[in-house]
C-alpha positions as CSV (number, residue, x, y, z in Angstrom):
1,X,46.2,45.4,-22.1
2,X,43.5,44.9,-19.2
3,X,43.7,41.9,-17.0
4,X,40.7,39.8,-16.2
5,X,39.2,40.6,-12.9
6,X,40.0,38.2,-10.2
7,X,37.5,36.8,-7.9
8,X,37.4,38.3,-4.5
9,X,39.4,36.4,-1.8
10,X,37.1,34.3,0.5
11,X,36.3,35.8,3.8
12,X,36.5,34.5,7.2
13,X,32.9,33.2,6.9
14,X,33.4,31.5,3.7
15,X,36.7,29.8,4.8
16,X,34.9,28.5,7.9
17,X,32.1,27.1,5.8
18,X,34.6,25.5,3.3
19,X,36.5,23.9,6.3
20,X,33.3,22.5,7.6
21,X,32.4,21.0,4.3
22,X,35.9,19.5,3.8
23,X,35.6,18.0,7.3
24,X,32.3,16.5,6.6
25,X,33.6,14.9,3.4
26,X,36.6,13.8,5.1
27,X,34.7,12.0,8.0
28,X,32.2,10.7,5.4
29,X,34.9,9.1,3.6
30,X,36.3,7.5,6.7
31,X,33.0,6.2,7.9
32,X,32.1,4.6,4.6
33,X,35.3,2.8,4.7
34,X,34.7,1.7,8.1
35,X,30.9,0.5,8.1
36,X,29.7,0.9,4.7
37,X,27.1,3.0,3.2
38,X,24.1,0.9,4.5
39,X,25.2,1.8,8.0
40,X,26.4,5.4,7.1
41,X,25.2,7.8,9.7
42,X,25.0,11.4,8.8
43,X,24.5,12.3,12.4
44,X,28.0,10.8,13.2
45,X,29.6,12.7,10.5
46,X,28.1,16.0,11.8
47,X,29.2,15.2,15.3
48,X,32.8,14.2,14.3
49,X,33.1,17.3,11.7
50,X,31.3,20.0,13.7
51,X,28.8,20.6,10.9
52,X,25.2,21.0,11.0
53,X,22.1,19.9,9.4
54,X,21.8,23.3,7.7
55,X,25.3,23.0,6.3
56,X,24.5,19.5,5.1
57,X,21.1,20.8,3.2
58,X,23.0,23.9,1.9
59,X,26.0,22.3,0.4
60,X,25.2,18.6,-0.2
61,X,21.4,18.4,-0.3
62,X,20.9,15.2,1.8
63,X,22.6,11.9,2.8
64,X,23.0,10.8,-0.8
65,X,24.7,14.0,-1.7
66,X,27.1,13.8,1.0
67,X,27.9,10.2,0.1
68,X,28.4,11.2,-3.6
69,X,30.9,14.0,-2.4
70,X,32.8,11.6,-0.4
71,X,33.0,9.2,-3.6
72,X,34.0,12.2,-5.6
73,X,36.8,13.2,-3.3
74,X,38.1,9.7,-3.4
75,X,38.0,9.8,-7.3
76,X,39.8,13.2,-7.3
77,X,42.5,11.9,-5.1
78,X,43.0,8.9,-7.6
79,X,43.1,11.4,-10.8
80,X,45.8,13.4,-8.9
81,X,47.8,10.4,-8.3
82,X,47.8,9.5,-11.9
83,X,50.1,12.6,-12.3
84,X,48.8,13.3,-15.8
85,X,51.0,16.2,-16.3
86,X,54.0,14.0,-16.0
87,X,53.0,11.8,-19.0
88,X,52.2,14.7,-21.4
89,X,55.5,14.3,-23.0
90,X,55.6,10.6,-23.5
91,X,54.6,8.8,-26.5
92,X,50.9,7.8,-26.7
93,X,51.4,4.1,-25.9
94,X,53.9,4.9,-22.8
95,X,51.5,7.5,-21.5
96,X,48.5,5.1,-21.5
97,X,50.5,2.3,-20.1
98,X,51.5,4.5,-17.1
99,X,48.0,5.9,-16.6
100,X,46.2,2.6,-16.8
101,X,48.7,1.0,-14.4
102,X,48.0,3.8,-11.8
103,X,44.1,3.3,-12.3
104,X,44.6,-0.5,-11.8
105,X,46.5,-0.1,-8.4
106,X,43.8,2.5,-7.5
107,X,41.0,0.1,-8.2
108,X,42.8,-2.6,-6.0
109,X,43.4,-0.4,-3.0
110,X,41.7,-1.9,0.1
111,X,39.6,1.3,0.5
112,X,38.7,1.3,-3.2
113,X,37.2,-2.2,-2.8
114,X,35.8,-1.5,0.5
115,X,33.8,1.5,-1.0
116,X,32.7,-0.5,-3.9
117,X,31.3,-3.5,-1.9
118,X,29.6,-1.0,0.4
119,X,27.7,0.7,-2.3
120,X,26.9,-2.6,-3.9
121,X,25.5,-4.1,-0.9
122,X,23.4,-1.1,0.2
123,X,21.4,-1.3,-3.3
124,X,20.5,2.3,-3.0
125,X,19.9,3.5,-6.6
126,X,20.7,7.2,-6.0
127,X,23.9,6.4,-4.0
128,X,24.8,4.0,-6.7
129,X,24.3,6.5,-9.4
130,X,26.4,9.0,-7.4
131,X,29.2,6.4,-7.0
132,X,29.4,5.7,-10.7
133,X,29.2,9.4,-11.8
134,X,31.6,10.5,-9.1
135,X,33.9,7.6,-9.3
136,X,34.1,5.6,-12.5
137,X,33.2,8.5,-14.8
138,X,35.9,10.6,-13.2
139,X,38.4,8.2,-14.1
140,X,36.9,8.0,-17.6
141,X,37.1,11.7,-18.2
142,X,40.7,11.9,-17.0
143,X,41.7,9.1,-19.6
144,X,39.5,10.6,-22.3
145,X,41.1,14.0,-21.8
146,X,44.5,12.6,-22.4
147,X,43.2,11.1,-25.7
148,X,41.4,14.1,-26.7
149,X,44.5,16.1,-26.3
150,X,46.6,14.0,-28.6
151,X,43.9,13.9,-31.6
152,X,45.2,14.7,-35.0
153,X,48.7,14.0,-33.8
154,X,48.6,10.5,-32.3
155,X,45.1,9.8,-32.1
156,X,42.7,9.5,-34.9
157,X,40.2,12.3,-35.2
158,X,37.2,10.0,-35.5
159,X,37.9,8.2,-32.1
160,X,35.2,8.5,-29.4
161,X,37.6,9.2,-26.7
162,X,35.0,8.7,-23.7
163,X,33.9,5.2,-25.2
164,X,37.5,4.1,-25.7
165,X,38.6,5.3,-22.3
166,X,35.5,3.4,-20.7
167,X,36.5,0.4,-22.6
168,X,40.1,0.6,-21.5
169,X,39.1,0.9,-17.8
170,X,37.0,-2.1,-18.1
171,X,39.7,-4.1,-19.7
172,X,42.4,-3.1,-17.3
173,X,40.5,-4.5,-14.2
174,X,38.7,-7.4,-16.0
175,X,39.0,-10.4,-14.0
176,X,41.6,-9.3,-11.5
177,X,39.3,-6.6,-9.9
178,X,36.1,-9.0,-9.8
179,X,38.2,-11.7,-8.2
180,X,39.6,-9.3,-5.7
181,X,36.2,-7.8,-5.0
182,X,34.7,-11.2,-3.9
183,X,37.8,-12.5,-2.2
184,X,39.1,-14.9,-4.7
185,X,42.3,-13.2,-5.5
186,X,45.0,-10.9,-3.9
187,X,43.9,-7.1,-3.7
188,X,47.6,-6.1,-3.7
189,X,49.5,-5.9,-7.3
190,X,53.0,-5.0,-7.8
191,X,54.1,-2.2,-9.7
192,X,55.6,-4.6,-12.3
193,X,52.5,-6.7,-12.6
194,X,50.4,-3.7,-13.0
195,X,52.9,-2.3,-15.7
196,X,52.6,-5.7,-17.6
197,X,48.8,-5.7,-17.5
198,X,48.6,-2.1,-18.6
199,X,51.0,-2.9,-21.6
200,X,48.8,-5.8,-22.7
201,X,45.6,-3.7,-22.3
202,X,47.1,-0.7,-24.4
203,X,48.2,-3.4,-27.2
204,X,44.7,-4.4,-27.6
205,X,43.5,-0.8,-28.3
206,X,46.3,1.1,-29.8
207,X,46.0,-0.4,-33.4
208,X,42.6,1.0,-33.7
209,X,42.9,4.5,-32.1
210,X,46.5,5.4,-33.1
211,X,47.4,7.2,-36.3
212,X,50.3,5.1,-36.8
213,X,49.0,2.0,-35.3
214,X,51.0,-0.1,-32.7
215,X,54.6,1.2,-32.6
216,X,57.5,-1.1,-32.1
217,X,58.9,-1.5,-28.6
């Protein structure tokens, strides 16, 4: 049996370019958190990361592309923290509770709140679209993948996984997240409170998506 050809290992030039790109995204994330999107300076990112305008144009396109990449990196970190592999063997309800509790904690992190406030205050349609695509929709995709993997076994085949995942994310953060954004509530949430809110959210959705309905706990 012939094995599939492996991609060639990156050479020194490619590794250096990747390192510069990573540094640019890292410094962009830090600057967005510190000063917001409206005062975000590409020149400052290039200075701090050792990048160049040519690197920016080649790999990110422009300022909005770099901001979108920074937001995407933030969302990827959030998805990694959800540890979806660890819930693969759990019953559907428990798996959803674990993931939703993790998503809620991510939404309420000071950095996540600062990033959302910065994007909204900038009122930049391109940046906002990147934020929505790279941020919220990345989390929706991760949750939808969990549902898709269980179709026919625990999840009804007719369920629109993406639509349900989107609705779940809005439900888990409803009220609490909005209050934290405008400073009316505490941004911190205990693991126990997050778990209780996640359980209540799952209880709303499970009867309509699960083959067996809401299991006894």
